[in-house]
N, C-alpha and C positions, 0 to 999 in steps of 0.2 A: 528543324525536321531531321530526324536521323536517317542515314542511308539504309537502303534495303540490304540487309546482310546477305540474303540469298543471292543477290546480283553480284556481290563481291566474291562469294565463295564458289559460285558456279551458276549454270543456267537454271532458271526457275522452271517449274513444271509447265507453266504457260508457254515459256519459250520452246520447250521440247514439243509440246502439242502443236504449236504454230508451225514449226519446221516439218513435223510429220504430216500435217495437213498440206503444206506446200509440196512435199514429196509425192503425196497421193495424187494431187492435182497434176503435177508435172509428168509423172510416169504415165498417167492415163492419157494426157493430151499428146504426148509424143509416141505413144504406142508401145511402151516398154512392157506392157502386160501381155502382148501378143507373143505367140510361140516363135514367130518369124519376124525379122526386122524389115519394115517397109515392103512387105509382100515379097521378100527375097527368100531363098532357100536356107538362110543362115539365121541363127539366133544372135542376140546382141553380143554375147561373149565371142562367138565365132567371128562376127563382123569386126569387133575390136581387134582381134588377133590378126585378121587379114589387113586391117588398116596399119597396124604396127609393122607388119612384114613389108608393106608397100612403102613405108617411110623410114626404113632402116636398111643399112648396108650389111647384109650377111649376118643377122643376129643369131644368137643361140636361143634355144627354148628357155633357158634360165633367164636371159636378158628380157625376153618378152614377159615371162612370169613376174619378174621384179617390177617391170613397168606397169603392169596391170594388176599386180597384187593377186595373182591367181594361184590356186592350189596346183601343186606340181602334177599330181595324178590326173586332174581334170585337163590341164593343159596338154599333157602327154597324149591323152585319148583324142583330143581335138586335132593335134598336129598329125597323129597317125591317120585319122580320117582324111585330112587334107592331102597327105602324101598318097594314100591309097586311091583317092579320087583324081589325082593328077593336078592338084592345085598348087602344091608345094613340093620342092625338092629339099633333101637333107644330105649335105656332103661333108666329108671329114675335113677338119681344119688342118692345113699344112703344118702348123706349128704345134698343134695339140690334137693328136689322132683321136682322142676320146671325145673331143668336142665336135658337135654336128652343127654346121652353119645352114640356116634355113633361107630359102629364097622362093619367090613366086615363080611359077611357070607362066607361059603365055596365057594359059587358061585361067590361072590365078589372077593375073593382071586384068584380064577381061572381067572376072568376077568382081574385083575391087571397083573397076569403072562403073559397073552396073549398080553396085552398092552406093557409090557416090552419087550417081544420077538419081537413084531412088530416094536417098537421104535429102538431096537438094530439093527434089520435088515435094517431099513431105514437109520440109521446113518452110518452103515457099508457101504451101497451102496454110500452114499455121500462122505465118506472118502477114499473109495477104489482107485479112480483114482489119489489120491494125494500121492506122495512119502513120505517116513519116515521123511525126513528133512522138507518137506512142512507141514506135520501133526504137527510136533513139533512147527513150527512157528504159525500155526493156533491155537493150544491149548494155546500157550503162549499169543497170542493176545486175545483169549477168556477170559483167566484169567485176563488180564489187563482191559478189558472192564468191567468184573464183579466187580473187585476191585474198579474201578472208579465210577460205578453206584450204588453199594450197600454199605450201611454203614458197616464198618469192623466188628462191634459187632454182626451183623446179619448173617454174611457169614459163611457157612460151609466149612472149609478148607480141600481140598483134599490132603492128604499126602501119598506119595508113596516112597518106597525104592526099587531100582532096580539095576541091574548090569550095568557096563559101556557100552556105545555105542561109535561108532567112533566120535571123536571130544570132548568127555567128559573130557578126562584126560588133554588135553591141556587147556580146559576151567577151570578145577580145579586149575591147576598151575597158570593161569592168575588171577582168582578171589581170591584165597587165598593170593597170593602175594600182590595184590592191597588192599585187606581188611586189612592186617597187616601193610601195609605202611600207610594207612589212620588212623588206630586206635592206632598203637604203634610207628609209625615213622620209621619202619624198611626199610632199603635200598634195592637196587635191588639184592644184594648178596643172600637174602633169596630165590629169585626165582630159583637160581642155586640149592639150597638144595632141594626144592620141586620138581624141574624137575628131579634131580638125583633119588629121591625116586620113582617117578612115572616111570621113565625109567627102574629102577631096577625091579620094580613090573612087568612090561610088559615082560622084558627080561627073568626073572626067574620064571614066573607064572606057578604054578602047582595047578590045581583045587582041588586037595586033601589036599593042605596045605595053600592056599592063597585065598583071596576074597576081593572084593571092593564093596561098596554100594554108589550109587548116590541118594541123597534125592531130591525129587521134591515136591513143594507145589503149588497147583493149576496149574500144568503143567510146572512150571519153576524150573530150578535147584536151590536148596537152601542149599546144603551142601554135605558133603562126609565123608567117613571113610574107612580106609584100614586095612585089616588083613594080615600080612605077617609072614612067618616063622622066628624064631629068630636064634641066633648063637649057641644055645645049643639044644639038643634033648628035645622035649616036651615043648619048650618055644616058644611062638608067640609074635609078636609085634603089638600093635595098633598104627596106624599112620594116619596123615593128617586129623584129625577131624576138621571140620570147619562148621559154620552155618552162612548164610547170615543175615545181620542185620534185613532185612524185615521179616525174618522167626523166629526170636527169640521170646520167650514167648509161643511157641507152644509145648514145650517139645521135640523138634526135636533132640537136642544134646543128651539128655538122651536116646531117642529111638535108635539113631545110636549106642551109646556105648553099650546098652543092646543087640542089635542085634549082634554086633561084639563079645561080650562075649559069647552069646549063640552059635554062629557058631564056635568059638574057642573050646568050650567045646565039641560040636558035632564032631569036627575033631580030638578029642583025645588029645588036648594040656592039660598040667597040670598047666601051668602058662602063664599069659598074662602080658607083660611089655609095658611101654610107656615112652617116653622122652618128656618133655615139658619145658616151662620156667615159672618162678614164676609170671611174669607179666600177664600171661593168667589166670586171676582169675576165670572167669566164667567156663572155661574148667576144672580147678582144682577142682572146687566145684562139677562138674558132675562126675569126676573120683572118688572123695572121696565118694560121695553118692552111687556110683556103687560098692564100696568095695575095691577100690585101696588104697594102703598104700605107703607113701613116704619112700624110702629106701636110697636115696643118692641125694645130691645136690652139685653143684660146680659152682663157678663164671667163666664166660668166656666173651670174647668180640666178638660179632658176629652181623652181620646185621646193623653195625654202632652204636651199643649200648653196654654198660656194662650190662650183664644179669646174672641171676642165673638159670642154667639148673637143672632140677630135673628128677630123675628116679622114677617112680611109678610102683608097681607090684600088681597083684591079683592072688591068688590061684584059680584054677578052680575045 
């Protein structure tokens, strides 16, 4: 069967029609066809300019225009309306007299707060009829759309650490097993170990002694870490740290480990231990940077390979 040449050369007409249909649906559902955004006195363009002003430190109109890809004349008219109405001030830059630095006035700050409140309420109404599983699918799809349409270097990554939800632990077993099979060639016996750790965590869970974190990046699960009680009083174990390949380089592994350390300290543990293998070089670097010290290592044959197991510890 020959490949469809139109898919190799560019989007098919059917692709274009499907995306246009999605755009019509989405713009209608979130009210972009209305003259004013979320019953506010501002248009969508005006609201976006106010948002940028609220999240930048003394920007110029040119910076706002580049960020939003706005026509210079249109932006100039809107900024003038904002300054005339007392929402924005424009002051000369000390190093470049011709540059005007924009800032929100107290009235402008209040207007942004009202816009945020209205936008939150409108989005809450949109999401309310959708169940938790449906919202997870929707947010994951939105993250996928953003990642495909926006250059990665310009994207602001939304990173969240949260507790486990139904289905998360099975997902962690699946993903960590698959990841280590792809990267290190470990066989399916590793899945048994991960499943046993997760099952023991659930079976013996005590909120005063144990905790787990699921890491999300742009709404998609990107890693995990577990804190469980150890075999001796005052000793805890760090277990099942992993980070998806697509989420590496964001400092997520370091953040997970630091969060686990902080929680162990808050729960009154005096020592945190972990067991890993020498081939997991990136993880070992994170542990060492977080203050862990190698105290023991021994050769073993597991997961279809000859490995060197290592025990690391950190005083709290």
